[in-house]
SERO-4910 file (N, C-alpha, C, O; in steps of 0.05 Angstrom, whole numbers):
BEGIN
 pado doro    nc1    nc2    nc3   cac1   cac2   cac3    cc1    cc2    cc3    oc1    oc2    oc3
  Unk    A  -1191   -584    170  -1180   -570    147  -1152   -580    138  -1133   -575    152
  Unk    A  -1150   -596    112  -1126   -603    105  -1109   -581     96  -1117   -562     83
  Unk    A  -1082   -586    105  -1062   -566     95  -1053   -569     65  -1061   -589     52
  Unk    A  -1040   -554     57  -1036   -552     26  -1018   -569     22  -1014   -577     -1
  Unk    A  -1002   -578     42   -977   -601     41   -989   -628     52   -973   -646     59
  Unk    A  -1015   -631     54  -1023   -657     69  -1016   -682     48  -1008   -704     54
  Unk    A  -1022   -675     25  -1015   -698      1   -989   -705      2   -985   -727     -9
  Unk    A   -969   -691     12   -942   -697     15   -929   -709     38   -906   -715     41
  Unk    A   -952   -711     53   -945   -718     80   -932   -748     83   -912   -752     97
  Unk    A   -945   -768     70   -930   -795     70   -907   -792     58   -891   -807     69
  Unk    A   -898   -781     41   -876   -784     24   -855   -770     42   -832   -778     41
  Unk    A   -863   -750     58   -841   -737     75   -834   -750     98   -812   -747    109
  Unk    A   -855   -769    107   -855   -787    132   -834   -811    120   -815   -821    132
  Unk    A   -843   -817     97   -824   -843     87   -799   -838     90   -784   -851    103
  Unk    A   -790   -810     72   -763   -803     74   -747   -797    100   -723   -801    104
  Unk    A   -763   -789    117   -754   -790    145   -750   -817    156   -730   -821    170
  Unk    A   -762   -831    153   -763   -862    166   -734   -877    154   -720   -893    165
  Unk    A   -731   -865    128   -703   -874    114   -678   -861    123   -657   -866    113
  Unk    A   -682   -840    147   -656   -829    153   -653   -798    141   -634   -783    148
  Unk    A   -669   -792    125   -659   -766    110   -665   -745    131   -684   -747    146
  Unk    A   -649   -724    129   -651   -699    145   -677   -684    139   -688   -685    117
  Unk    A   -689   -667    162   -710   -646    159   -703   -630    141   -719   -624    123
  Unk    A   -677   -620    141   -668   -596    118   -674   -611     93   -688   -599     77
  Unk    A   -666   -629     88   -663   -641     61   -692   -648     51   -697   -644     27
  Unk    A   -711   -657     67   -739   -663     58   -750   -633     61   -763   -628     41
  Unk    A   -749   -615     75   -758   -587     72   -748   -577     46   -764   -564     33
  Unk    A   -726   -582     38   -718   -566     10   -728   -582    -11   -732   -570    -32
  Unk    A   -733   -604    -11   -742   -624    -33   -776   -616    -42   -784   -611    -64
  Unk    A   -790   -616    -16   -819   -610    -20   -830   -579    -11   -853   -572    -12
  Unk    A   -811   -564     -4   -818   -536      3   -836   -536     25   -851   -517     28
  Unk    A   -836   -557     42   -850   -556     67   -842   -545     88   -820   -553     96
  Unk    A   -855   -525    102   -844   -513    129   -830   -530    151   -838   -553    157
  Unk    A   -812   -520    162   -799   -540    181   -817   -543    201   -817   -566    210
  Unk    A   -835   -526    213   -847   -522    232   -870   -550    232   -873   -566    251
  Unk    A   -886   -553    203   -901   -575    195   -887   -600    194   -897   -620    202
  Unk    A   -863   -600    182   -846   -627    185   -844   -638    211   -851   -661    216
  Unk    A   -834   -621    228   -828   -633    256   -852   -637    276   -850   -647    298
  Unk    A   -876   -628    263   -902   -641    277   -908   -669    264   -920   -687    276
  Unk    A   -899   -670    241   -903   -702    222   -889   -718    238   -897   -740    247
  Unk    A   -863   -707    243   -835   -731    251   -832   -729    283   -810   -735    293
  Unk    A   -854   -722    298   -853   -725    325   -849   -751    336   -834   -756    355
  Unk    A   -865   -767    322   -866   -795    333   -847   -817    320   -847   -841    327
  Unk    A   -829   -805    301   -810   -823    291   -782   -819    307   -772   -798    314
  Unk    A   -773   -849    310   -746   -847    324   -726   -860    302   -730   -882    291
  Unk    A   -708   -845    298   -683   -858    282   -667   -878    294   -665   -881    318
  Unk    A   -656   -894    276   -637   -911    292   -617   -900    297   -615   -876    291
  Unk    A   -596   -915    311   -566   -903    324   -554   -898    293   -545   -875    289
  Unk    A   -553   -913    275   -534   -913    251   -548   -886    236   -534   -866    229
  Unk    A   -574   -888    233   -584   -863    216   -573   -833    236   -565   -814    223
  Unk    A   -573   -833    255   -568   -813    275   -536   -804    267   -529   -781    261
  Unk    A   -520   -824    269   -495   -820    265   -488   -812    237   -468   -798    233
  Unk    A   -505   -819    214   -502   -813    189   -504   -787    185   -489   -773    171
  Unk    A   -530   -780    200   -541   -747    200   -516   -731    207   -504   -716    192
  Unk    A   -510   -737    230   -490   -716    244   -465   -713    223   -457   -691    217
  Unk    A   -453   -735    212   -432   -738    194   -439   -718    168   -422   -703    159
  Unk    A   -465   -720    160   -471   -710    137   -468   -674    143   -455   -657    131
  Unk    A   -484   -671    164   -480   -643    179   -453   -632    179   -449   -610    170
  Unk    A   -434   -648    189   -408   -639    190   -398   -638    162   -383   -619    158
  Unk    A   -403   -654    142   -392   -651    118   -401   -621    106   -387   -604     96
  Unk    A   -431   -620    110   -445   -597     99   -434   -570    112   -437   -548    101
  Unk    A   -423   -571    133   -415   -546    149   -385   -544    135   -377   -521    133
  Unk    A   -372   -561    128   -341   -560    120   -344   -547     89   -328   -531     79
  Unk    A   -367   -558     77   -368   -550     50   -375   -516     51   -361   -499     40
  Unk    A   -398   -512     67   -409   -487     69   -385   -467     80   -388   -444     75
  Unk    A   -364   -475     95   -344   -455    105   -324   -455     78   -312   -433     74
  Unk    A   -320   -472     63   -299   -471     39   -312   -451     20   -298   -433     10
  Unk    A   -342   -455     15   -354   -435     -3   -351   -407      8   -347   -389     -9
  Unk    A   -352   -400     36   -355   -375     43   -326   -370     42   -324   -350     29
  Unk    A   -305   -377     48   -275   -373     44   -275   -362     16   -267   -339     12
  Unk    A   -286   -378     -6   -282   -374    -30   -292   -344    -36   -277   -328    -47
  Unk    A   -316   -339    -28   -334   -320    -34   -320   -294    -20   -320   -273    -33
  Unk    A   -308   -294      7   -295   -269     17   -266   -269      1   -255   -247     -1
  Unk    A   -253   -291    -10   -228   -283    -21   -232   -267    -48   -216   -250    -56
  Unk    A   -258   -275    -63   -269   -264    -82   -272   -239    -79   -261   -224    -95
  Unk    A   -289   -228    -57   -303   -202    -56   -271   -181    -45   -268   -156    -47
  Unk    A   -255   -199    -34   -229   -183    -20   -212   -177    -47   -199   -156    -46
  Unk    A   -209   -192    -67   -195   -188    -96   -211   -169   -108   -198   -153   -120
  Unk    A   -237   -166   -110   -252   -142   -120   -239   -112   -107   -229    -93   -120
  Unk    A   -244   -116    -78   -236    -95    -68   -205    -84    -66   -200    -62    -58
  Unk    A   -186   -101    -74   -157    -99    -78   -154    -86   -105   -142    -65   -107
  Unk    A   -164    -97   -124   -169    -86   -153   -181    -54   -152   -170    -36   -165
  Unk    A   -199    -51   -139   -214    -26   -139   -196     -8   -131   -192     12   -144
  Unk    A   -179    -13   -103   -160      3    -87   -138     13   -105   -128     36   -103
  Unk    A   -129    -10   -128   -107     -7   -144   -114     15   -162   -100     35   -165
  Unk    A   -139     11   -176   -146     28   -194   -151     54   -188   -146     72   -204
  Unk    A   -160     58   -162   -165     89   -151   -139     98   -148   -136    122   -149
  Unk    A   -120     84   -144    -95     93   -139    -80    102   -168    -68    123   -169
  Unk    A    -82     86   -187    -76     95   -209    -86    118   -223    -74    133   -238
  Unk    A   -115    117   -215   -128    146   -227   -117    169   -216   -114    189   -230
  Unk    A   -110    168   -191    -97    191   -177    -73    198   -190    -69    218   -204
  Unk    A    -56    179   -185    -23    176   -200    -26    192   -229    -11    210   -236
  Unk    A    -44    184   -241    -50    190   -273    -56    220   -275    -55    229   -298
  Unk    A    -65    239   -252    -71    265   -252    -49    283   -239    -53    307   -234
  Unk    A    -22    269   -235      0    284   -226     18    294   -240     31    278   -254
  Unk    A     22    315   -241     49    325   -259     79    320   -248     91    336   -234
  Unk    A     90    298   -257    111    288   -244    135    307   -249    156    303   -236
  Unk    A    135    326   -264    156    344   -265    155    368   -250    173    385   -251
  Unk    A    134    369   -235    134    389   -216    151    382   -190    139    369   -173
  Unk    A    172    388   -187    189    384   -160    177    386   -134    183    372   -115
  Unk    A    159    406   -134    148    410   -111    132    390    -97    134    385    -73
  Unk    A    114    376   -117    101    354   -109    120    329    -99    115    315    -79
  Unk    A    142    326   -117    165    304   -107    174    312    -76    174    297    -56
  Unk    A    180    337    -77    192    344    -49    174    343    -24    182    337     -1
  Unk    A    147    351    -32    129    343    -13    123    317      2    118    312     25
  Unk    A    124    300    -22    122    273    -13    146    263      1    145    246     19
  Unk    A    174    276    -11    195    262      9    197    279     39    212    271     57
  Unk    A    185    297     41    186    311     60    165    295     81    172    289    104
  Unk    A    141    290     71    122    272     86    139    245     99    142    241    123
  Unk    A    148    229     76    160    205     86    182    215    106    183    200    125
  Unk    A    199    233    108    219    240    125    206    248    153    217    241    174
  Unk    A    186    262    152    169    266    178    167    238    193    172    233    217
  Unk    A    159    222    176    152    195    192    176    177    193    177    161    212
  Unk    A    194    177    178    216    159    183    244    168    183    263    152    186
  Unk    A    246    190    179    275    204    178    283    208    208    270    203    228
  Unk    A    310    220    204    325    226    229    321    254    232    328    270    214
  Unk    A    309    263    257    302    295    259    324    305    283    330    329    284
  Unk    A    335    287    300    352    301    319    383    292    314    396    289    334
  Unk    A    392    287    294    419    285    286    425    305    270    407    321    263
  Unk    A    449    309    263    466    333    249    468    325    218    485    336    203
  Unk    A    451    308    208    451    302    183    428    292    169    410    285    184
  Unk    A    423    290    145    397    280    137    400    251    134    420    242    123
  Unk    A    384    237    143    384    210    143    362    192    147    341    203    155
  Unk    A    362    166    143    332    152    139    340    121    142    357    110    127
  Unk    A    327    108    163    335     75    159    307     60    156    287     68    167
  Unk    A    310     37    139    287     19    137    299     -4    123    320     -3    111
  Unk    A    283    -27    127    282    -51    113    268    -54     87    269    -77     77
  Unk    A    256    -37     75    243    -36     49    257    -22     28    257      3     27
  Unk    A    271    -39     10    286    -23     -9    272     -3    -28    285     10    -44
  Unk    A    249      1    -27    226     10    -46    229     41    -32    233     61    -45
  Unk    A    225     39     -3    226     65     10    253     78      9    255    102      6
  Unk    A    272     64     12    301     76      5    306     85    -19    314    108    -22
  Unk    A    302     70    -35    305     80    -70    285    105    -75    292    122    -91
  Unk    A    257    106    -61    249    129    -66    261    156    -53    262    177    -65
  Unk    A    267    153    -31    285    174    -12    310    183    -28    315    207    -29
  Unk    A    327    160    -43    346    169    -52    341    188    -82    354    208    -89
  Unk    A    320    175    -94    311    190   -120    303    216   -120    308    232   -138
  Unk    A    286    223    -95    277    247    -97    298    263    -83    298    287    -88
  Unk    A    314    256    -68    337    275    -62    352    283    -87    357    307    -92
  Unk    A    359    260   -105    372    266   -129    353    288   -143    364    309   -150
  Unk    A    328    286   -147    314    301   -164    307    329   -152    303    349   -166
  Unk    A    306    329   -130    300    354   -112    323    366   -109    322    390   -116
  Unk    A    346    358    -99    370    373    -93    394    369   -109    413    384   -104
  Unk    A    397    351   -129    413    345   -146    439    331   -133    461    334   -141
  Unk    A    434    317   -114    454    300    -94    460    272   -111    441    259   -122
  Unk    A    479    266   -112    484    235   -127    482    215   -109    491    219    -87
  Unk    A    471    189   -115    471    175    -95    498    161    -86    498    146    -66
  Unk    A    516    166    -97    544    153    -95    556    171    -68    577    166    -56
  Unk    A    538    192    -62    549    205    -37    534    202    -12    535    217      7
  Unk    A    519    178    -14    505    169     11    527    147     29    540    127     21
  Unk    A    525    156     50    538    131     68    518    116     84    498    125     97
  Unk    A    527     89     81    508     68     90    515     50    114    537     39    118
  Unk    A    495     47    129    498     31    156    479      5    150    459      5    135
  Unk    A    487    -16    165    469    -43    160    466    -51    191    486    -59    204
  Unk    A    443    -50    202    436    -67    225    426    -94    222    404    -97    211
  Unk    A    438   -110    229    431   -142    223    431   -155    244    442   -148    265
  Unk    A    418   -179    238    418   -198    258    438   -222    263    453   -229    244
  Unk    A    439   -234    286    466   -247    289    469   -269    267    492   -272    257
  Unk    A    451   -282    259    452   -304    234    456   -297    209    458   -315    193
  Unk    A    457   -273    202    458   -256    176    490   -255    165    509   -249    179
  Unk    A    491   -262    137    518   -264    125    522   -230    118    507   -217    104
  Unk    A    542   -222    130    548   -195    125    554   -191     99    542   -172     88
  Unk    A    571   -205     83    578   -198     53    558   -203     39    554   -186     21
  Unk    A    541   -221     41    516   -230     27    500   -205     23    496   -196      0
  Unk    A    489   -191     53    474   -172     56    483   -147     47    466   -131     37
  Unk    A    511   -139     48    522   -115     39    520   -113      6    518    -92     -8
  Unk    A    522   -138     -2    520   -135    -38    492   -136    -46    485   -127    -67
  Unk    A    470   -150    -26    444   -143    -35    438   -116    -34    425   -106    -53
  Unk    A    447   -101    -13    433    -73    -10    449    -52    -34    438    -35    -48
  Unk    A    478    -60    -33    493    -44    -51    478    -47    -83    477    -27    -96
  Unk    A    466    -72    -94    455    -80   -119    430    -63   -117    425    -47   -136
  Unk    A    409    -65    -92    384    -53    -91    386    -25    -99    374    -15   -118
  Unk    A    401    -12    -83    403     15    -82    421     29    -95    425     53    -90
  Unk    A    439     10   -119    462     21   -140    482     46   -121    487     70   -126
  Unk    A    488     34   -105    509     45    -88    532     31    -78    529      9    -66
  Unk    A    556     43    -82    581     25    -81    585     15    -54    580     26    -34
  Unk    A    597    -14    -58    601    -30    -33    620    -14    -13    618    -17     11
  Unk    A    639      6    -24    657     19     -4    638     39     13    647     49     35
  Unk    A    614     44      4    596     69     22    586     55     48    578     67     67
  Unk    A    587     28     47    573     13     69    596     13     88    615     -2     85
  Unk    A    596     29    108    619     35    126    616     23    155    635     20    170
  Unk    A    594     17    162    585     11    184    568    -15    186    549    -18    171
  Unk    A    573    -34    204    556    -58    204    553    -62    239    571    -65    254
  Unk    A    527    -62    245    518    -69    277    503    -91    272    487    -95    254
  Unk    A    513   -110    294    500   -138    298    485   -136    320    493   -124    341
  Unk    A    459   -148    319    444   -150    345    444   -177    358    429   -196    351
  Unk    A    460   -178    375    468   -204    393    448   -216    408    449   -238    418
  Unk    A    429   -198    409    400   -208    422    388   -230    404    372   -247    413
  Unk    A    396   -229    379    380   -251    362    396   -275    361    389   -292    345
  Unk    A    420   -279    379    433   -301    371    414   -328    376    394   -327    391
  Unk    A    421   -350    364    405   -370    365    375   -373    349    364   -395    347
  Unk    A    365   -349    339    341   -352    330    344   -342    297    358   -324    287
  Unk    A    329   -360    287    325   -358    253    312   -339    240    289   -333    245
  Unk    A    327   -329    222    322   -302    208    310   -314    184    320   -332    169
  Unk    A    285   -298    181    274   -305    147    288   -296    127    298   -273    127
  Unk    A    292   -316    104    308   -308     80    302   -277     73    320   -261     67
  Unk    A    276   -271     75    267   -246     57    273   -224     75    269   -202     65
  Unk    A    282   -225    100    292   -205    114    321   -195    114    338   -209    125
  Unk    A    328   -173    103    353   -161     95    366   -144    117    387   -132    113
  Unk    A    353   -144    138    365   -126    157    356    -99    150    340    -94    132
  Unk    A    367    -78    168    355    -47    163    382    -32    152    405    -33    161
  Unk    A    375    -19    130    396     -4    122    391     22    127    368     31    125
  Unk    A    414     39    133    413     70    140    425     82    123    448     75    119
  Unk    A    415    101    111    427    121     88    431    150    111    415    159    128
  Unk    A    453    159    104    460    187    115    472    208     94    488    198     79
  Unk    A    467    233     92    477    255     84    487    275    100    474    280    120
  Unk    A    509    288     95    526    305    113    509    330    109    523    350    110
  Unk    A    483    334    106    469    359     97    451    361    119    432    346    121
  Unk    A    456    381    138    433    386    161    413    408    146    390    412    154
  Unk    A    425    421    124    402    442    113    376    422     98    352    426    102
  Unk    A    385    405     85    363    389     73    347    379     98    323    383     96
  Unk    A    356    367    119    342    355    141    319    380    154    296    376    160
  Unk    A    332    405    155    316    420    168    293    436    146    273    447    156
  Unk    A    298    435    122    278    438     95    257    421    100    235    429    109
  Unk    A    264    393     95    242    376     99    224    372    124    201    363    124
  Unk    A    240    379    148    223    379    164    203    403    172    181    400    182
  Unk    A    212    424    167    197    451    163    174    442    146    152    438    155
  Unk    A    181    438    120    162    435    103    135    412    108    111    417    104
  Unk    A    145    389    118    124    370    128    106    378    155     83    370    156
  Unk    A    117    392    174    104    399    191     83    427    184     60    429    192
  Unk    A     93    441    170     77    466    163     55    455    147     32    465    149
  Unk    A     61    431    127     38    424    106     19    412    131     -2    424    134
  Unk    A     25    392    147      5    382    169    -10    402    182    -33    399    189
  Unk    A      5    424    187    -12    449    204    -34    458    185    -58    459    193
  Unk    A    -26    465    160    -43    475    140    -70    454    136    -92    464    137
  Unk    A    -67    429    132    -86    408    130   -103    407    152   -127    406    150
  Unk    A    -87    409    176   -107    405    206   -123    434    203   -148    435    205
  Unk    A   -111    453    200   -128    482    205   -144    494    183   -158    514    185
  Unk    A   -140    478    160   -155    498    135   -184    484    138   -203    491    124
***
């Protein structure tokens, strides 16, 4: 009994003898690979044909990888956009005139990043946004002016002190004279620092009461969420 692809057999064999891949012929005629393998069992390709098939396979793999990367990047971008929209929806539901919300956010930041064992309220970070939030939240919740912050810089050996001081002063809108301490990590001598890295800036307030308030607030809030 003839198979339904029998009438295509000669055409398929002709293409194979010309050096075309089984995959190409399978796609062209929609013939199962198992059938083609049986038809082509006695066909021996030339060395040049084998080389060409391997090269085509390599190029096809490269192209497939490129398409896969593009697809994954597109899917990743969709997830990023969704995450951003979800965040915006949450933020749009918050009453920013409620200082308790701001203070709770400040307290949680302080629990993670703030100084808990010193006799003042302080935080250190390399991200200007985090430090600006800390300053702004302190201003809004406790009426403390940003010009009252004392600042310290912890830098790498190859960083320009004056340049970095001016950078942080501009970013945080704090006077240059408030940057009273500069610490250089001599372990970094001979190692290149990336341009975007401006060291760690430490902010301090001589207010132990604020520190205690934030620590108690954040820890008790954590207990409530854990045990609720």
